[in-house]
Backbone as numpy.savetxt, mean C-alpha at the origin, in Angstrom:
# Nx Ny Nz CAx CAy CAz Cx Cy Cz
-1.09 -20.35 -16.53 -1.93 -19.16 -16.53 -1.05 -17.90 -16.53
-1.47 -16.91 -17.28 -0.77 -15.63 -17.30 -0.68 -15.08 -15.87
0.53 -14.66 -15.47 0.72 -14.16 -14.11 0.41 -12.68 -13.96
0.03 -12.04 -15.06 -0.31 -10.62 -14.97 0.92 -9.75 -14.78
0.77 -8.70 -14.02 1.84 -7.73 -13.82 2.90 -8.24 -12.85
4.13 -7.77 -13.05 5.20 -8.04 -12.08 5.06 -7.07 -10.91
5.81 -7.32 -9.85 5.79 -6.43 -8.70 6.28 -5.03 -9.09
7.27 -4.99 -9.98 7.79 -3.69 -10.42 6.75 -2.93 -11.23
6.00 -3.64 -12.06 4.96 -2.98 -12.86 3.83 -2.46 -11.98
3.50 -3.20 -10.92 2.48 -2.71 -9.99 2.97 -1.43 -9.32
4.24 -1.42 -8.91 4.81 -0.23 -8.27 4.75 0.98 -9.21
5.01 0.75 -10.49 4.95 1.84 -11.46 3.55 2.41 -11.57
2.53 1.56 -11.52 1.15 2.03 -11.61 0.77 2.84 -10.38
1.20 2.39 -9.21 0.93 3.16 -7.99 1.58 4.54 -8.08
2.85 4.56 -8.49 3.57 5.83 -8.64 2.86 6.75 -9.62
2.35 6.18 -10.70 1.61 6.95 -11.70 0.38 7.63 -11.11
-0.29 6.93 -10.18 -1.60 7.39 -9.71 -1.55 8.27 -8.47
-0.39 8.44 -7.86 -0.31 9.32 -6.69 -0.35 10.77 -7.17
-1.24 11.53 -6.60 -1.46 12.91 -7.05 -0.24 13.78 -6.77
0.07 14.71 -7.66 1.21 15.62 -7.46 1.05 16.43 -6.17
2.18 16.71 -5.54 2.19 17.58 -4.37 1.69 16.97 -3.09
1.56 15.66 -3.04 1.00 15.01 -1.85 2.09 14.50 -0.91
1.69 14.26 0.34 2.56 13.66 1.35 2.17 12.19 1.48
3.16 11.30 1.35 2.88 9.88 1.18 3.78 9.04 2.08
3.20 8.02 2.70 3.98 7.03 3.44 3.95 5.72 2.68
5.11 5.11 2.49 5.22 3.82 1.83 5.51 2.75 2.88
4.63 1.78 2.99 4.78 0.74 4.00 5.95 -0.19 3.71
6.28 -1.00 4.71 7.40 -1.94 4.61 7.11 -3.00 3.55
8.16 -3.42 2.83 8.02 -4.47 1.83 7.79 -3.90 0.44
6.90 -4.52 -0.31 6.65 -4.14 -1.69 6.35 -2.65 -1.87
5.58 -2.00 -0.99 5.28 -0.58 -1.19 6.52 0.32 -1.28
7.62 -0.06 -0.63 8.80 0.81 -0.66 9.36 0.95 -2.08
9.06 -0.01 -2.97 9.58 0.07 -4.33 8.94 1.19 -5.14
7.82 1.72 -4.67 7.16 2.82 -5.38 8.08 4.04 -5.46
8.92 4.23 -4.44 9.83 5.38 -4.41 10.74 5.43 -5.63
11.06 4.26 -6.19 11.98 4.21 -7.33 11.34 4.68 -8.63
10.01 4.86 -8.63 9.30 5.22 -9.87 8.62 6.59 -9.80
8.82 7.30 -8.70 8.26 8.65 -8.61 9.16 9.63 -9.37
8.56 10.55 -10.08 9.32 11.55 -10.84 9.46 12.83 -10.01
10.55 13.52 -10.20 10.79 14.75 -9.45 9.71 15.78 -9.71
9.18 15.81 -10.94 8.18 16.83 -11.26 6.81 16.55 -10.65
6.64 15.38 -10.00 5.38 15.11 -9.30 5.30 15.87 -7.97
6.44 16.27 -7.43 6.45 17.04 -6.19 5.90 16.28 -4.99
6.13 14.98 -4.95 5.62 14.15 -3.86 6.65 14.07 -2.75
6.21 14.25 -1.52 7.10 14.17 -0.36 6.84 12.86 0.37
7.88 12.04 0.51 7.75 10.75 1.18 8.08 10.85 2.66
7.22 10.23 3.45 7.36 10.18 4.91 7.69 8.75 5.32
8.60 8.59 6.28 8.86 7.27 6.85 8.56 7.32 8.33
7.97 6.24 8.84 7.52 6.27 10.23 8.67 6.28 11.22
9.90 5.97 10.76 11.03 6.06 11.67 11.60 7.48 11.74
10.93 8.47 11.10 11.27 9.86 11.37 11.96 10.64 10.27
11.40 10.61 9.06 12.02 11.35 7.96 10.97 11.85 6.99
11.12 13.06 6.54 10.35 13.61 5.42 11.33 13.96 4.31
10.96 13.62 3.07 11.84 13.93 1.96 12.73 12.77 1.57
12.23 11.54 1.77 12.99 10.36 1.38 13.03 10.24 -0.14
14.17 9.79 -0.66 14.32 9.54 -2.09 14.28 8.05 -2.38
14.71 7.65 -3.59 14.72 6.23 -3.96 15.70 5.42 -3.11
15.62 4.11 -3.26 16.55 3.21 -2.57 17.98 3.56 -2.97
18.88 3.47 -2.02 20.28 3.84 -2.26 21.00 2.78 -3.08
21.82 3.24 -4.02 22.71 2.33 -4.75 23.83 1.91 -3.80
24.53 0.82 -4.11 25.58 0.34 -3.20 26.60 1.40 -2.81
26.96 2.29 -3.74 27.96 3.31 -3.42 27.36 4.54 -2.73
26.02 4.53 -2.50 25.35 5.65 -1.82 24.93 5.29 -0.40
25.15 4.06 0.00 24.60 3.56 1.26 25.18 4.29 2.47
24.28 4.74 3.33 24.63 5.36 4.61 23.92 4.56 5.69
24.65 3.92 6.62 24.00 3.06 7.62 23.02 3.81 8.52
23.10 5.13 8.57 22.17 5.91 9.38 20.98 6.42 8.58
20.93 6.10 7.30 19.86 6.61 6.44 19.09 5.43 5.86
18.02 5.02 6.56 17.23 3.86 6.16 15.75 4.19 6.29
14.92 3.41 5.59 13.48 3.57 5.77 13.00 2.68 6.92
11.68 2.61 7.11 11.14 1.86 8.25 11.43 0.36 8.15
11.72 -0.12 6.94 12.06 -1.52 6.76 13.54 -1.79 6.80
14.31 -0.78 7.24 15.77 -0.87 7.36 16.48 -1.00 6.01
15.82 -0.57 4.95 16.43 -0.57 3.61 17.14 0.76 3.41
18.42 0.75 3.00 19.14 2.01 2.76 18.45 2.84 1.68
18.25 4.12 1.97 17.56 5.01 1.03 18.39 6.28 0.85
17.93 7.12 -0.06 18.57 8.41 -0.28 17.69 9.52 0.30
18.26 10.71 0.41 17.48 11.86 0.86 17.42 12.87 -0.27
16.33 13.60 -0.35 16.16 14.63 -1.36 16.46 16.00 -0.74
16.74 17.00 -1.57 16.99 18.35 -1.02 15.82 18.80 -0.15
16.15 19.32 1.04 15.12 19.77 1.98 14.64 18.71 2.93
15.23 17.51 2.89 14.81 16.43 3.79 14.99 16.84 5.24
14.11 16.32 6.09 14.18 16.64 7.52 14.00 15.37 8.33
14.44 15.44 9.59 14.42 14.28 10.50 13.79 14.69 11.81
13.12 13.74 12.48 12.40 14.08 13.70 12.20 12.82 14.54
11.75 13.04 15.77 11.53 11.96 16.73 10.44 11.00 16.24
10.58 9.74 16.65 9.59 8.71 16.28 8.19 9.13 16.72
8.06 9.72 17.90 6.74 10.14 18.39 6.14 11.22 17.50
6.97 12.14 17.01 6.48 13.17 16.10 6.01 12.55 14.79
6.72 11.52 14.34 6.34 10.84 13.11 4.96 10.21 13.25
4.71 9.56 14.39 3.41 8.93 14.60 2.31 9.99 14.80
2.66 11.13 15.33 1.68 12.22 15.45 1.25 12.69 14.06
2.18 12.72 13.13 1.84 13.07 11.74 0.89 12.03 11.16
1.18 10.75 11.41 0.36 9.67 10.88 -1.04 9.68 11.48
-1.13 9.86 12.78 -2.43 9.80 13.46 -3.24 11.09 13.30
-2.53 12.16 12.98 -3.20 13.47 12.95 -3.80 13.84 11.62
-3.81 12.93 10.65 -4.42 13.22 9.36 -3.57 14.07 8.44
-2.25 14.07 8.64 -1.37 14.92 7.85 -0.83 14.24 6.59
-1.10 12.93 6.45 -0.64 12.21 5.26 -1.79 12.09 4.26
-1.51 12.38 3.01 -2.54 12.28 1.98 -2.78 10.84 1.57
-1.70 10.08 1.46 -1.80 8.69 0.99 -0.83 7.82 1.77
-1.24 6.60 2.11 -0.28 5.59 2.54 -0.45 4.39 1.61
0.64 3.70 1.35 0.64 2.52 0.50 1.07 1.34 1.35
0.23 0.32 1.44 0.49 -0.80 2.33 0.34 -2.13 1.58
0.99 -3.16 2.08 0.76 -4.51 1.61 -0.42 -5.10 2.38
-0.89 -6.28 1.94 -2.05 -6.87 2.62 -2.10 -8.38 2.41
-2.64 -9.07 3.41 -3.00 -10.47 3.28 -4.40 -10.59 2.68
-5.27 -9.67 3.07 -6.64 -9.63 2.56 -7.15 -8.19 2.55
-8.05 -7.90 1.61 -8.84 -6.67 1.62 -10.29 -7.09 1.44
-11.18 -6.54 2.25 -12.59 -6.89 2.13 -13.28 -6.01 1.10
-14.45 -6.44 0.68 -15.21 -5.71 -0.33 -15.60 -4.31 0.12
-15.63 -4.08 1.42 -15.98 -2.75 1.93 -14.75 -1.95 2.35
-13.56 -2.44 2.00 -12.34 -1.70 2.29 -11.69 -2.04 3.61
-12.06 -3.15 4.21 -11.37 -3.62 5.40 -9.99 -4.13 5.04
-9.03 -3.94 5.94 -7.64 -4.30 5.69 -7.15 -5.29 6.74
-6.52 -6.38 6.27 -5.86 -7.33 7.16 -4.43 -7.49 6.64
-3.46 -6.98 7.39 -2.08 -7.04 6.87 -1.02 -7.26 7.94
-1.41 -7.63 9.16 -0.37 -7.75 10.18 -0.22 -9.14 10.75
-1.17 -10.05 10.48 -1.05 -11.41 11.00 -1.99 -12.32 10.23
-1.53 -13.55 9.97 -2.41 -14.55 9.37 -3.12 -15.37 10.45
-2.75 -15.14 11.69 -3.38 -15.87 12.79 -2.82 -17.27 12.99
-1.87 -17.67 12.16 -1.29 -19.01 12.30 -0.43 -19.08 13.57
-0.42 -20.23 14.25 0.33 -20.35 15.51 1.81 -20.01 15.38
2.43 -20.33 14.23 3.86 -20.09 14.08 4.16 -18.76 13.38
3.11 -17.96 13.07 3.31 -16.68 12.39 3.74 -15.61 13.39
4.62 -14.74 12.94 5.08 -13.65 13.80 4.26 -12.40 13.46
3.38 -11.95 14.36 2.58 -10.76 14.05 3.46 -9.52 13.99
3.15 -8.64 13.06 3.99 -7.46 12.87 3.13 -6.28 12.44
2.43 -5.69 13.41 1.52 -4.60 13.05 2.28 -3.31 12.76
3.39 -3.05 13.46 4.14 -1.82 13.24 3.24 -0.60 13.33
3.33 0.28 12.34 2.49 1.48 12.32 1.30 1.34 11.40
0.98 0.11 10.96 -0.08 -0.08 9.96 -1.44 0.42 10.42
-1.79 0.19 11.68 -3.09 0.64 12.17 -3.16 2.16 12.19
-2.07 2.79 12.60 -2.02 4.26 12.64 -2.16 4.83 11.23
-1.47 4.22 10.28 -1.53 4.69 8.90 -2.91 4.45 8.29
-3.48 3.28 8.57 -4.76 2.92 7.96 -5.88 3.88 8.35
-5.85 4.34 9.59 -6.93 5.23 10.03 -6.54 6.70 9.94
-5.25 6.98 9.77 -4.80 8.37 9.76 -4.65 8.98 8.39
-4.29 8.17 7.38 -4.08 8.70 6.03 -5.43 8.98 5.36
-5.45 9.99 4.51 -6.70 10.35 3.83 -7.10 9.30 2.80
-6.10 8.65 2.20 -6.37 7.54 1.27 -5.41 6.41 1.57
-5.89 5.17 1.42 -5.06 3.99 1.65 -5.04 3.17 0.36
-3.85 3.07 -0.23 -3.64 2.22 -1.41 -3.01 0.92 -0.94
-3.48 -0.20 -1.46 -2.92 -1.52 -1.12 -2.27 -2.13 -2.36
-1.11 -2.73 -2.16 -0.43 -3.51 -3.19 -0.39 -4.97 -2.73
-0.91 -5.86 -3.56 -0.90 -7.28 -3.20 -1.16 -8.12 -4.44
-0.88 -9.42 -4.36 -1.31 -10.34 -5.41 -2.81 -10.55 -5.24
-3.52 -10.78 -6.34 -4.97 -10.93 -6.25 -5.37 -12.28 -5.67
-4.49 -13.29 -5.86 -4.76 -14.64 -5.37 -3.55 -15.18 -4.62
-3.80 -16.09 -3.69 -2.71 -16.79 -3.01 -2.12 -17.82 -3.97
-1.07 -18.49 -3.55 -0.42 -19.49 -4.41 -1.36 -20.63 -4.78
-2.34 -20.92 -3.91 -3.29 -22.00 -4.23 -4.54 -21.49 -4.95
-4.53 -20.20 -5.33 -5.63 -19.65 -6.10 -6.76 -19.04 -5.30
-6.60 -18.96 -3.98 -7.63 -18.37 -3.14 -7.62 -16.85 -3.29
-8.76 -16.21 -3.52 -8.79 -14.75 -3.66 -8.38 -14.05 -2.37
-7.70 -12.93 -2.54 -7.33 -12.09 -1.39 -8.21 -10.85 -1.29
-9.02 -10.60 -2.32 -10.08 -9.61 -2.25 -11.34 -10.39 -1.90
-11.85 -10.20 -0.68 -12.82 -11.13 -0.09 -14.06 -10.40 0.40
-15.17 -11.12 0.59 -16.37 -10.48 1.14 -16.11 -9.87 2.52
-15.44 -10.62 3.40 -15.05 -10.15 4.73 -13.69 -10.72 5.07
-12.88 -9.95 5.78 -11.55 -10.43 6.19 -11.70 -11.56 7.20
-10.96 -12.64 6.99 -10.93 -13.74 7.94 -9.67 -13.72 8.78
-8.70 -12.88 8.42 -7.50 -12.68 9.22 -7.73 -11.51 10.19
-6.90 -11.40 11.23 -7.04 -10.27 12.16 -7.01 -8.94 11.41
-7.96 -8.08 11.73 -8.16 -6.85 10.96 -7.24 -5.72 11.44
-6.71 -4.99 10.47 -5.90 -3.81 10.75 -6.76 -2.56 10.84
-7.71 -2.44 9.91 -8.61 -1.29 9.89 -9.86 -1.63 9.10
-10.97 -0.98 9.43 -12.25 -1.23 8.75 -12.59 -0.07 7.83
-13.04 -0.39 6.62 -13.49 0.63 5.70 -12.47 1.68 5.35
-11.19 1.32 5.36 -10.12 2.30 5.19 -9.49 2.28 3.80
-9.54 1.15 3.10 -8.85 1.01 1.82 -9.65 1.71 0.72
-8.96 2.52 -0.08 -9.62 3.21 -1.19 -9.25 2.63 -2.55
-8.04 2.07 -2.69 -7.63 1.46 -3.95 -6.82 0.20 -3.68
-6.94 -0.78 -4.58 -6.18 -2.03 -4.47 -5.48 -2.28 -5.81
-4.16 -2.39 -5.75 -3.34 -2.64 -6.94 -2.84 -4.07 -6.88
-3.21 -4.87 -7.87 -2.83 -6.28 -7.89 -2.21 -6.64 -9.24
-1.70 -7.87 -9.32 -1.09 -8.32 -10.57 -2.11 -8.51 -11.69
-3.40 -8.65 -11.34 -4.41 -8.86 -12.38 -5.36 -7.67 -12.57
-5.30 -6.71 -11.70 -6.19 -5.58 -11.90 -6.08 -4.54 -10.80
-6.61 -3.36 -11.12 -6.69 -2.26 -10.16 -8.16 -2.09 -9.79
-8.40 -1.99 -8.49 -9.76 -1.83 -7.98 -9.85 -0.54 -7.18
-10.92 0.20 -7.38 -11.26 1.32 -6.51 -12.42 0.88 -5.63
-12.35 1.18 -4.36 -13.45 0.83 -3.47 -14.26 2.09 -3.23
-15.42 2.13 -3.86 -16.24 3.33 -3.91 -17.43 3.24 -2.95
-17.89 4.38 -2.53 -19.12 4.49 -1.74 -20.23 4.90 -2.70
-21.20 4.00 -2.92 -22.28 4.30 -3.87 -23.48 4.97 -3.21
-23.30 5.45 -1.98 -24.39 6.09 -1.26 -25.07 5.17 -0.28
-24.95 3.86 -0.50 -25.56 2.87 0.39 -24.49 2.03 1.09
-23.46 1.68 0.36 -22.38 0.86 0.91 -21.16 0.98 0.03
-20.03 0.53 0.55 -18.79 0.55 -0.23 -18.65 -0.76 -0.99
-18.24 -0.63 -2.26 -18.08 -1.82 -3.10 -16.87 -1.62 -4.01
-16.15 -2.73 -4.35 -15.00 -2.61 -5.24 -15.42 -2.46 -6.70
-14.68 -1.64 -7.42 -14.92 -1.43 -8.85 -13.63 -1.72 -9.60
-13.69 -2.63 -10.55 -12.52 -2.96 -11.38 -12.33 -1.86 -12.41
-11.17 -1.20 -12.38 -10.94 -0.08 -13.30 -9.91 -0.42 -14.39
-9.02 -1.38 -14.12 -8.06 -1.83 -15.12 -7.80 -3.32 -14.89
-7.71 -4.09 -15.98 -7.45 -5.53 -15.89 -6.19 -5.87 -16.66
-5.42 -6.85 -16.14 -4.15 -7.26 -16.75 -4.03 -8.78 -16.69
-3.75 -9.41 -17.82 -3.49 -10.85 -17.82 -4.74 -11.71 -17.79
-5.82 -11.21 -17.23 -7.13 -11.87 -17.23 -8.15 -10.87 -17.75
-9.20 -11.37 -18.36 -10.27 -10.48 -18.79 -11.09 -10.04 -17.59
-11.84 -8.96 -17.75 -12.71 -8.50 -16.66 -13.70 -9.59 -16.27
-14.19 -10.34 -17.26 -15.14 -11.42 -16.97 -14.49 -12.52 -16.14
-13.24 -12.88 -16.48 -12.54 -13.91 -15.72 -12.32 -13.47 -14.28
-11.96 -12.21 -14.09 -11.75 -11.69 -12.73 -13.06 -11.74 -11.95
-14.16 -11.31 -12.56 -15.47 -11.37 -11.90 -15.79 -12.80 -11.48
-15.52 -13.76 -12.38 -15.88 -15.15 -12.10 -15.03 -15.78 -11.00
-13.80 -15.30 -10.83 -12.90 -15.92 -9.86 -12.99 -15.28 -8.46
-13.67 -14.16 -8.36 -13.81 -13.49 -7.07 -15.20 -13.72 -6.50
-15.24 -13.90 -5.18 -16.52 -14.11 -4.51 -17.02 -12.79 -3.91
-16.86 -11.72 -4.67 -17.35 -10.41 -4.22 -18.13 -9.77 -5.35
-19.06 -8.93 -4.99 -19.84 -8.20 -5.99 -19.07 -6.97 -6.46
-18.71 -6.95 -7.74 -17.96 -5.82 -8.30 -18.92 -4.86 -8.98
-18.61 -3.60 -8.90 -19.41 -2.58 -9.57 -19.14 -2.67 -11.06
């Protein structure tokens, strides 16, 4: 079966869709790759929860500074005008509604925009919520990057989250290898809308998901 988009291609689409002039937090893991595809003329300011505004792309081997890392401990670069601050101040920015967008990974997203991304609930799994709850409820928009299906073909866009929930009704967009979904409020309830499809037809995506798509 066609695997759809690569992780790098998904990151490029997210970078394309972030509005110019916004303040953005990129979550640990796949979301951090979005920084490599942002253009200078977009005027986007990246925030890291470990205390930095003005983060640039991932550092090349000859640019690495052990004191300059993102929240996932990946060496990064700084852009002109970058600033640094206490961890508590960083979380105050996240909780205070000062971020326009956060980009997070997920184990599941529900049809109404619920997010599960910190634990699968398995006995041997190591839970890692970090700042995800603060970001999910504090950012004005929440973009999720994930594969649309697990390795065994189980959908990750689901009617309701079965994993421990990070936030309810918080996700606004979902970027996957097979399609981009916007979770819209139609006046009665929130529902996912397929806006772009890759590798599978829109009909195939509808048939493989157990959720009602707009």
